[in-house]
N, C-alpha and C positions, 0 to 999 in steps of 0.2 A: 854746716851749711848744706841746705837742700837745693838741688838743681833739678828742675823739671823742664823737659823738652816736649812740646806738643805741636801738632800740625793742624793747620786750617786749610782744608781742601787739598791736602797733600799727605802722603804717607811718609812717616819719619823712619828712615832706615837706620841701621846700627852705625854706619859711617857718619851720618849727619848728627846723630845723638852724641857720638864720641867726640866729633869735632866741636860741637857746641859746648859740651861740658869741659873740654880742655881749654877752650878760649875763655869761658866765663870763670874758670878756676883762678885765673890770673887777676881777677878783679879784687881779691882780698889784699893784694899788694897796695892798692890805692886807698882802701878804707876797710878797717878790720871789724866793724860791727854789722856785717852783712849776715842776715839770718836766712834768706831764701832768694833764689834766682829763678825766674821763669823765662824760658825762651819759647816764643810762639812763632813758628815759621809757616808761611802761607803762600799761596799762589794767587796773584791778583787777576791775571789774565793768562793767555796762552804762553807768553814768554817771560813775563815779569814775576819776580818773587818779592816777598816782604818778610823781614825779620823784625820782631818786636822783642825787646829785652826789658823785663820788669825786675827791679832789684828792691827787695824789702830790707830796710835798714832800721835798726833799733833807734827809737827816739826821733824819728823823722818820717814824713810821708815817703811813699815808695818813689823811686826814680824810674823813668821810662825813656827808652831810646829806640829809634826806628832806623832800619836800613832797607833801602829799596834798590833793585837792579835786576839784571838779566841772569845772574848766577847766585844761587842760594848761599854758597860759601862766602862770597864777597859781601852779601847782605849781612851775614852774621858778623863778619869782620868790621863792617861799617858801624853796626849797632854797638859792638864792644868798644870800638874807638870812641864813639860818642859817650858811652857810659863811663869810660875811664876819665874823660874830661869832666863830666858832671860830678863824679865822686872826688876827683882831685880838687875841684872848686869848692865843694862842700867841706872837705877836710881843711882847706886853707881858711875858709870863712870861720870855722870853729876855732882853729888855732889862733887866728888874728883877734878874735873877740875875747878870748881868755887871756891872752898876753899881748896887750897893745904895744906897738912900737913907739918908743920915746925918741923924740928928735932933739 
């Protein structure tokens, strides 16, 4: 799995890069066919930040999650939480389609 951390109107420090890669490494728990993860951190104005998380998955279009706020680390956390939900829902949809529940 390849993880890329880039900045938009912001310089990515080593601590931000390490934090983002540690948080996104946990996403393989929710879906195991992840091939690439992109984290794009940016500054929207003087005090607000934006984190965009793009996850490339085999056999499906990529998933995108956004996090916005006044603190960059909180934005990354918000985007990762949203992505966990998307990947969990996708995995459940695949599981339910292959093995329908009989009543």
